[in-house]
N, C-alpha and C positions, 0 to 999 in steps of 0.2 A: 609342705611348700614345694618340695621337689616333684612330688607326684602331681600336684596341681599345675606346676609349670609345664610338665611333660604332657598333661591332658590338653592344656591350652595350646601348646605348640602343635600337638597332633590335630586339634580342631582346626587351627589356622591352615595347616597343610591340606587338610580335607576340603576346606572351603576353596582354597586355591586350586585344588584339583578338579572342582566342579566345572564341567565344560560350559562354555558360554551360552549354548542353546538352552541349558538347563536353568539359566537365570532369566529366561524369557517366558512370559506367561501368554496365554491366549487373551488378546485384547482387541476391542473394536474402537477406533478412534473416529469420532464424528467431527468432520471438518466442514465448516460452513463458510460461505462467501456470497457476495452479491452477484457475481458474474454468471453468464450462461456457459454451457459446456463447450461452446465454440470459441471461447476466450482463452488467451495465454495463461491466465491464472488457473483455469480449470486444467489446461494442459500440464501445468506445473504440479498441480495436486495429483493428477493421474500418474505422472512420472515419479513423484515422491512415493506414492502408494506402491508402485511397482518395485522400486529400489528397496523400500522398507520391508516389503513382503519377502523379497529374496534374501535380505540380510537375516531376517528373523525365522526363516524356514516356514513362512506362511502364518506365523503366530500373531504378528502385529499387522492388523488389517485396517485400512482407511476406508471409511464410508463417507463419500462426498455428498454434501448438501448444497448444490449451487443455487443461483437465482433467488437468493433471499428466503429460501425455504425455512430457515430457522429464525427468521426475523431480520431486522435491519442491523447495521454494525453495532449500534449502541446496545441493542438487546442481546446480541451475541457476546459482546464484551461482558455484559453482566452475567450471562450464562457461564462463561469461562471463569470469571472471578468467583462465582458461586459453586463451581464444580459440576455443573450439569451439562456442560459441553466441553469437549477436549481440545479442539483446535479451531482456529479462525485465521484466515488471511484477510487483513483489513487495511484500509488506507491509513497512513500515519495521521492524516487529516482528522479522522474520527477519533483517533486515539489521544488527540490533544485535549479532549474532555477529561481524560484520566491523568495525563502528564502534559501540562500545557506547553512545555518547551518543545514538544513535537510540532507545535505550530511554527517553529522556525523553518521547518522544511517547506512550509506553504508560502513563505515570503515571495511576493511577486518578482519574477524575473531574476531570482537568485542564482540560477544556473543557466548556462546557455547551450550546453551539450549533454547528451546522454552519458558520455564518459565522466563528466564532472559530477553528475548526479549520482552515478554508481559509486565513484570514488568517495564521495562525501559520506555516504552511509557505511561504506566498507572500512573507513578509517576511524580515528579516535572519537569523533563526534557521534557517529552511529553506534559505536560500542558503549559510549557513555550513556546514551539514551536507553539502550537495552539493559544496562546495569541497574537502572532505577525501577524497572518493571516488577521484580519480585515483591517489592514492598506494596505493590498494587495487586498482588495475587495473580500476576501474569509472568510468563517466561517468554522472552523473545529469542527466537532461533536464527533470525536473519531477515534479510530484505529482498524483495523482488521489485523490479521496476515496472510500473504500469505505463510509463511514458509521459510525454508532454500533454498538457491539457489544452484544448482548442475550443473556441467558441462557435456555436451554431445558433441560427435564429431563422425566423420565417419572414423577416422584413427586408434585410439588406446585407450586402457584404460589409465586413468590418475591416477597413483598410487604414483608417486613421483613428486617433483618440476620439474625435468628434462623433464617429459612427456608433460608439457605445451609448451615447446620450439617450436617455429615456427608455432604453430596452429593458423589459422585465426579464431578467435572467435567473433561472434557478441555480442556486449554489448550495454546496454542502453546508449544513448548519454549523458553521465555524466562523468565529469573529474575524480572522484574518481574510477569509474570502469575502465576507460581507463588506469589510472596509476597502478591500482592493477594488471591488466593482463600484462602490460608492465614489472612490477616488477617480474612477474612469467615467463618472457621471451616469452610469447605468442604474437601474433600479433592481438590486439583488433581492431574490426571494428565497429564504432558506426552506428546504423541502427534502424529505426523505426520498431516496432513489426510487423506491418502489412505486411512488406516486407520480413519477416524472412523466412517463409516456402519456398518461391520461391528461396531465396538466398541459402538455404541449399540444395534444390533439384538440383539447377544448379551448386553447388560447388563453388559459389562465396565466401562462407565462409565454413570452415571445421566443425564448431560447434557453440554452443551457451551455455547460462547458465540461468536456470530458476528453479523454484520449480517443483517437480515431477508432480503436478496436471496440470501445464501449459504445460509440455512436452507431457503428455498424451492427454489432451483436444485438443491440436493443432496438434496431430498426427505426432509429430516430429520423432516418432519411424519408420515412413515410409522412412525417409531420413537421419537417424542417427543410428549408430550401437552400440556405447558405451555410457554408462551413469555412472558417477563416483560421489560418495558421498563426494564431496568437501566441502560442507557446508560453503562456503566462506563468505556468507552474509545472513542475515535474512531480507526478504522483508516485510516491513510494508505497509499496504494499509490505506490511510487516507480518511475519509469521509468528503467531501467538499460540501458546499452550497454556491451559489452565494450570496454575501452580499446584492446586489440590491434586490434579491428575499426575502431574510431573513428579511430585514428591512420592507417589506410590510406585513409580517405576524403579527398576533395579539400575545400578550404574551401567550395566551392559545395554539395557533398553534405551537409556538416555543417550548413550554413545551411538547406538544405531540410528536414532532419530536425528541427532546432530550431523552424522555422516550423510544421511539421506538428504538432508537440506543442502549440505555443501555440494553433493554430487548432482543435485537438481538445479542449482543456481544458474550455471552457464546455459543449460538447455532452456530454462524458462526465459532468461534474458534474450536469448537468440530468437525464441518464439515471439517475444514481445516486439522485437525489431522487425521480424519478417511479417508478422501479422499486421503491424501498424502500416507498413508500406502497402500490403495487400488491401487493407481496409480502406485506405484513402483512394486507391484505384477503384475499388468497388463502389464507394460512395459517389465518386464522380460518374461512374457508369450508370448508377441508379438515378442520376439527374441532379445531384447536389452541385451547386455552383461554388467552386473553390477559389480562394485567393491567398497568395502569400502576403506578408507584411514587408514593406520596403524598410531597409535598415534605419533610415532617418525617422520613420514613423514608429518603428519598434523602440528606438531610443526615446522618443517622446512618451510612449506608454510607460517605459521604465521611469522616466522623470516624474510623470504624473502620479506614480504609485510609490515613489521613494519614501514619502513620509509615513506610509503604512508600517514599513519595517522599523523605522525609527521610533514610532509611537508604541508598538507592541514590545520592542526590545526592552523598554523601561520596566515592563511588568514581569519579565521572565528572569529566571535565575541568571545572574550576571556571569557566573562561571561558564554556564552553557552557552550564553551569547558570545562570550569571548572565544570559546572553543570553536563555535560555529563560524564566526567571522574570520578567525585565523585560518581555518581549513579552506574556506571559500577563497581567501586571498592567495593561499598557497596553490590551490588548484587552478585558479585563473592565471597565475604566473606560469605555471607548468604548461598550461594549454597554449 
């Protein structure tokens, strides 16, 4: 017993003495997303790759697959869960098909400032949502903000609730978004992002809604005339890792990845802010007609869609709903 104890202790000491870099293997992490390489999400991926390579002595490499090269978000989610893709930065909107309470983040007009949106996912609610992902074979490392979503179309400026009436607007295939635009009397059409440009060009749909950076990056200004600051929802991007891949990593590798996410967050958010301002300026320069929404009309839009949140809240986990609403109330008071 004494000899066994000595051997065990010696083994433990030996393991502790192994330098961190020896616990890191050569790995290539395939990271997919929907955006082009001139988008803040891609900037964030590139910064993450740079930081992770430095931390791992070049052993942990990120190979970026932008612009839906690995499929749409639903397909990439399946690939992560099956272990055939390592990472994905996806909208929480699409993740609602896996954990429906992510749909709370899509509630119309829930937040009114970027600071509120970022604080919401940085706090207890955001962490509670990440905590449920492992049971779905996913690991959440954090959130990046994509910014407020705004409507574009080829027919008219949207300045009042009535201006939505009858417009065929492409929306993410998500029940909350569908019901939001039905409440505004538009005709929402669920459609995968990769099909959108052609649908706009062919007039299959009149318009769509996305952050300014997405509108610019995907050249929607070529097939859309009007862009309106509806700010109806703030899109969060969640950083996902395949649990099957994550479980193969050493504690040191996992630590490096978490640190790389943390060190990338502020840079990516700043890029999102900068690029959103730049994108709107460029959209106007390319001929799009832009309009703000008057506060009174914005309040009318909020009122018109209020029942959407109430209706969906009934079907969600009530603990998550209570946490979400409590955080919103706290943030609004602080603001």
